[in-house]
N, C-alpha and C positions, 0 to 999 in steps of 0.2 A: 771778717766781711771787708777790712782793710785790706787783704791781697786782693780781693775783687776788685776793690776799687784801682790798684795800684796796677792791675792786668788790664784795665779798661784803659787807665792814663797810657799804658805803655802801647796797647794798641791803637791809640787814637793819635798817639805822636805824629803822625805823618800833619765896606765900610758904611756900617751905619753911623748915625751921630756917635760920638764916642761914650755918652754915658744913657744912652736910650735903651734900654735891653726891652725885650717881647716882653708881653704881657704873661706868658707863661714862666717867666723868671721871679721869683719872689722878691719882694723890696727888701728883705735883709741881706739878698746876694748883690742886689744892685747898691744898695747903701754901702757894704763893705767893698764890693768892687771900687766904687767912685772914692772910698777916702785912703783907700790902699794903693791904688795905682793911678794917682792923680795924671800924670802924664802920659796916659795910655791914648794913642793913635790907631786909627784903622780898626776899630772895635768890629768885630762879629759874635753873635750871640746863637748859642744852640744851646736845647735842651733836651735831653733822651734819658730815658728810664732811670729815673732817679739821679741823674748826673746832669747838671749846669756847665758847659764850657764856655769860655770866653776867651777867644782869640785875639790878640792885638799886637801891638809894635811898640816897645818900650826902649828908650836908648837905642834904635835902628836894629832891635833883636826881636824876631817874633817869639811870642811868650804865649801858653794857652793857660787858663786859670780854670780848676776844676771845684765845684762847689756840691757837696751831698745833698741830699734829700731834705735834711734840716735845715740846709742855707749857710753851713759851714763850710769854711776853707778846706779842701783836701789837699790840695798843693798847686805845684806850677811845674810847667814842664817847658824847656826851651833848648834849641839844638845846640851842640857841643862838637868841636872838631875833635875827631880821633886823638889826636895829641896831646890833648888837654886832660886826658882821663890821668888818673892815678899810673905812677911810672911801673907799679908791680901788675897791674892789669894790663898795660901794653904789654910787658913782657909775655905775660901769660897767655894772654888772646893771640901774639903772633905767633907763639912757639906753639901751641895746643890748636889751634884754627888756623892754619896757614893758607896762605893764596897762592894757587889760584883757586883752591878746592873752596874756599871760604872768601867770600866778599862782604865788606862791609857797606849795610844799607842805608843803616841809620844810627845817630847817635845822641842821646839828648840826657840832659839834667834833671832830675826831679828833686824838687824842695818840698817837703811837706810843709803844714801849716806850722810848724817850730822851727822850720828853717834847717832840717835835718836834711840832708843831701844825698842821694845816691842816682849811680848812672844807669843807664838802659843802653844796651848796643844790639841792633839786629844784624845778625849774620846770615846769607844767604848759601846755599850750594844746591848742588843740581836738583837734588827731591825734597829739599825741607828748608825750613826756616829756623834759627836759634834765637831767642831772646834772652841774652845775658845781663844779669844784675851785678851790677860793682857796688861794692861800698867805697867810701873815702879812704880806707886804708888799702884798697886794691884788692880785695879778695872778689874772685870770680864765680859765679855759679849758674846753672843753667837756669832761666827763671820758665820759659815754655820752649815746647818744640813742636811745630808745624808742619804737616806734610805739603807739599804743594800738589 
């Protein structure tokens, strides 16, 4: 189930009033969001198939928070510059997935509810997209592969 949530988060990685959520968002989610992200601005709420996604700006950074059907925080994502990845990951990616065959489409940091971090990089080549999962230690593995 955790892998399903992470897959959904990675795929999604691409204002209303700061704390007025739509009626489809549970009170537990809105209360947690209000108390955790007190300085959130430009808040947008979306609810889709057991996942609530709240997009907002925090300290000039776009952040997405994801909550499960139980109303608990799954984690947050935010954009990350490729050069901010762990050094070992950068070396692996630039050696194994060389430019111009592969191009970086997106790079995000995922922090789970316990603030444990992983990174996801989407690479594109002529007929497929790769989603790489990177650990804080810089280990790289293919998380998913899709045909264009």
